[in-house]
Every structure is written in C-alpha cells, then in structure tokens.
ZATI-361868 format. One line per field, with one value per residue (C-alpha): x, y, z; residue number from 1; chain. Coordinates in Angstrom, 3 decimals. Example, Ala and Ser with C-alpha at 12.3 -4.5 7.8 and 13.67 -1.06 7.14 Angstrom:
! residues 2
u <- [12.300  13.670];
v <- [-4.500  -1.060];
w <- [7.800  7.140];
i <- [1  2];
ch <- [A  A];
END
This chain:
! residues 122
u <- [-6.488  -8.114  -7.027  -9.782  -10.356  -13.211  -15.648  -13.555  -11.167  -12.811  -14.109  -10.215  -9.764  -12.521  -11.100  -7.470  -9.049  -10.709  -7.326  -5.641  -8.350  -7.478  -4.011  -5.600  -3.937  -5.949  -6.595  -8.582  -10.128  -9.657  -11.541  -10.738  -6.425  -4.340  -2.331  -4.623  -8.388  -8.542  -5.921  -5.901  -3.857  -2.475  -1.453  0.888  -0.929  -2.299  -1.604  -4.954  -5.892  -6.051  -3.851  -0.478  0.356  -0.065  2.690  1.581  -0.184  -1.408  -3.091  -4.246  -2.866  -2.906  0.471  -0.987  -0.942  1.583  2.870  4.755  6.342  6.099  9.886  11.602  8.998  7.836  8.692  8.322  6.916  3.403  1.953  -1.270  -3.564  -2.858  0.725  0.468  -1.198  1.094  4.175  2.545  1.135  4.778  6.229  3.563  4.016  7.956  7.405  4.890  7.033  10.166  8.180  6.671  9.979  11.339  8.630  10.642  8.846  7.289  9.397  8.491  10.961  13.757  12.966  15.455  14.766  13.675  10.367  9.214  6.898  8.374  6.244  8.198  11.601  11.166];
v <- [-14.660  -11.915  -8.077  -7.373  -9.019  -11.632  -11.398  -13.853  -11.504  -8.549  -10.260  -10.757  -6.960  -6.082  -8.032  -6.518  -3.213  -3.868  -4.549  -1.914  0.433  -0.012  1.164  4.423  2.865  3.758  1.024  1.990  -0.264  1.942  0.762  4.109  3.396  5.383  2.580  -0.752  -1.832  -1.933  -1.302  -1.553  1.539  1.693  4.707  4.692  5.999  9.425  9.767  10.304  9.297  12.384  14.227  11.754  9.225  5.664  4.041  0.706  -0.406  -4.190  -5.029  -8.191  -9.634  -12.959  -13.959  -12.740  -10.134  -7.179  -5.282  -2.292  0.181  4.040  4.216  1.017  -0.159  -3.715  -5.930  -9.253  -11.538  -11.842  -13.649  -14.532  -11.814  -13.632  -13.155  -10.004  -8.593  -10.473  -8.479  -5.088  -5.913  -7.166  -3.968  -1.596  -3.816  -3.157  0.288  1.258  -0.993  1.038  4.442  3.268  2.372  5.744  7.857  8.344  6.667  9.095  9.201  11.478  14.565  14.821  17.229  18.842  17.284  20.364  20.354  16.821  16.824  15.486  12.453  11.547  11.968  9.919];
w <- [-19.295  -20.943  -21.170  -18.319  -14.759  -14.221  -11.819  -9.410  -9.943  -8.408  -5.768  -4.660  -5.541  -3.187  -0.300  -1.325  -1.524  2.100  3.417  2.579  3.375  7.267  6.254  4.781  1.423  -2.034  -4.357  -7.417  -10.215  -13.147  -16.420  -18.209  -18.116  -20.205  -21.309  -20.496  -20.720  -16.918  -14.123  -10.350  -9.169  -6.044  -3.704  -0.859  2.359  2.437  -1.060  -3.221  -6.545  -8.959  -6.741  -7.079  -9.576  -8.271  -6.660  -8.166  -11.156  -11.806  -15.243  -16.647  -20.119  -21.802  -19.796  -16.439  -13.983  -14.434  -11.630  -12.156  -9.541  -10.237  -9.417  -10.886  -13.447  -13.660  -10.738  -11.961  -14.877  -15.309  -12.409  -10.670  -9.258  -5.922  -5.929  -7.387  -4.535  -2.285  -3.968  -3.151  0.289  1.411  0.159  1.895  5.089  5.241  4.223  7.133  9.562  8.536  8.963  12.314  13.866  12.671  14.961  18.009  21.786  23.953  27.021  29.894  30.082  32.520  35.129  37.616  41.101  42.681  40.640  41.565  44.560  47.849  47.192  44.064  45.153  48.356];
i <- [1  2  3  4  5  6  7  8  9  10  11  12  13  14  15  16  17  18  19  20  21  22  23  24  25  26  27  28  29  30  31  32  33  34  35  36  37  38  39  40  41  42  43  44  45  46  47  48  49  50  51  52  53  54  55  56  57  58  59  60  61  62  63  64  65  66  67  68  69  70  71  72  73  74  75  76  77  78  79  80  81  82  83  84  85  86  87  88  89  90  91  92  93  94  95  96  97  98  99  100  101  102  103  104  105  106  107  108  109  110  111  112  113  114  115  116  117  118  119  120  121  122];
ch <- [A  A  A  A  A  A  A  A  A  A  A  A  A  A  A  A  A  A  A  A  A  A  A  A  A  A  A  A  A  A  A  A  A  A  A  A  A  A  A  A  A  A  A  A  A  A  A  A  A  A  A  A  A  A  A  A  A  A  A  A  A  A  A  A  A  A  A  A  A  A  A  A  A  A  A  A  A  A  A  A  A  A  A  A  A  A  A  A  A  A  A  A  A  A  A  A  A  A  A  A  A  A  A  A  A  A  A  A  A  A  A  A  A  A  A  A  A  A  A  A  A  A];
END
C-alpha cells in the first residue's frame, strides 16, 4: 500500500462520507494535509472543517491505514480501510446514542385540575 489512497479506496470513502453526511458529520479527504500526503479528516456532529480540529484523522501508509483520535492519539495498529472506517463509525454511533439519551423526553405539563375542562376530568 502506498502513502495515498487508491481509486477503489476513494469509492469506499465516498460511501463512508455519504453515510456520515446523514448524521451531520463532515468527512473530508485532504490532499494537502500538514503531515501526510493524503488524509481523511472526520469531524464530530456540527463541527465544521476550518473552524475545528478534526476529531479523527485516517491516513494510508505502507503498513495499512492509521486512525488517530484528536484526544487520545492513535487508536490501533495499521489496519484495512474498512476496519478503520468501522472504528470511527462505532465511536460516532455510541456518542450519538449517548447524546440522544441525554435529551429529556417530552411530557405534558401537570396542570391543576381546575384548569382542565370538564370533559378532561370526567
């Protein structure tokens, strides 16, 4: 494997980017990355490229695809592109589920009985 993504890798990355787009997540292929010849930068929901650092960066090397987390550094040994994508998607899905559960469910307000109509109290 070279230090750039192949044409077939880009097809996989396009499908990945389209899946993340539905979750309001940016995944940007950066051919002008500061450290690597080519890298994929992934941002958490509602983070925007250029206004935030990427949450995850993936880049190819002779050993495989590296995945680095903004807060924790490298997440694993070099792996395949499919496995690298799965790692990021699993983390994102868990974070989205956790955030969704933290939003309180809507419930009707409890009003004093005198404010209900007679039909509601019967």
